[in-house]
N, C-alpha and C positions, 0 to 999 in steps of 0.2 A: 683634794680640798685646796691645796696651794694654788693650783691652776684656776680654780673658781675665784679665789681671792685676787689673783692677778687680773682676771677678767673684769672683776668689779672695779678695781683700781683703774684699769684702762678705760672703762666706761665713764668713770668720773672725770678722768683726765681729758678724754676726747670730747666729751660733752661740754666741759668747761672751756676748752680751747675754742671749740666751734662757737660757743656763745659769746665769749669775750672778744674774739676777733671779728665777729659778724661775718663769718664765712658764708658765701653763697655759691651754689654750684648749679648751673643751668636753670636759674630762676627759683630754685628751692630755697626757702628761707632758712636762716641759721637756727631758728628754734626747731624746725623740723629735722635738721641734721643732728642737732644735739639730742632731741628726743629719740631719733633712730639709734644713735650711739648708746643711749641709756637702755633702750628696750632690747636691742640686738645683743649687746654684751651682757645685759642682765639675764636674758634667756639662756645665753651660753653658760653663764655662771650657775644658773639653776640646774641646767642639764648636767654639768660637771659635778654638782653636789649630789644629784640623783645617782650618777654612776658611782661616786664615792660611797654613798649610803648602801648601794647594792653590794659593793665590794666589802664593806665592813660587815654586812649581814652574812655574806658568804664566808668570811673569815671566822666569824663568831660561831656560825652554824657547824663548822667543821667539814670533814670530808666523808660524812656518813651517807650522803645521797647525792645523785647527780643534779645539775641545775634544772629548774623548771623553765617553762616557756618564757614567762616575763623576764626572768633573770637573764636568760640567753639573749632575748631581744635587746635588753638594755646594754648588755656587754658588747654585743655585736654593733649596735648603734654607736656606742662609745669608741669602739675600735675603728669604725669607718670614719667617724668624726676626727679622731686623732690622725688617721692616715691623710685625710684632706688637709688638716691643719699642719701636719708635718711638711707636706708638699708646699703649702703657702709659706711656711716659715723658711724653708730652704730658698725659695725664690725671692722672698721679700726681706728677710732679716739676716740670714747667714747660717753658717754651719752649726754654731753653738746652740742657738735656739732650736734648730732642727733636731739636734741630738737629744735635747731634753724631751721634746714632744715624741720623738721616735722611741726613746726609752719607755715612756708611758705607754705607747702603742704596743711595744714588745711585751710589757708586763700584762696588758689586757689580753693579748693573744695567748700568752702562756697560761692564763687562767683556764682556757679550754682544754689544755693538754695535761692538767694536773689529774692524777689518777684519783678515783673515788673508791672508798671502801664499800663493799656491799653491806647493806643493813642486815641485822640479824633475822628479821622476819622474812627477808627475801632469799636467804640462803637455803638451798635445798636440803631437806632432811636426809640423813644417810639411810640407805636402804638396809633392810634387815638381811642378815646372811641367810642364804638358802640352805635348808636342812634336808 
């Protein structure tokens, strides 16, 4: 959730800077650049909030059953997103921001390796002794 908040703050900052300085790039107007910053980083924040919501649901649900397909899809998409973001952070920002994003990636990947307890209805019934 913290990453989503940082994404929203970055969207506000980048959009405001592009608007106030009237930045243009290859003929694209500054309003289009500001709108793209708001939209792109806003969608990124929404996706990160979705991943955080799925993780909270998984944590509250407990370890009584394995992940369903939608949960797996969201967690894998979040892990891939964090992998790409970590590579970008290492190239553009430095080691410390890379380590923060890589830690989040590591925690997402570890979610797939947590053992689940079998639910009581799925446990096989003990066989009756042969007499």
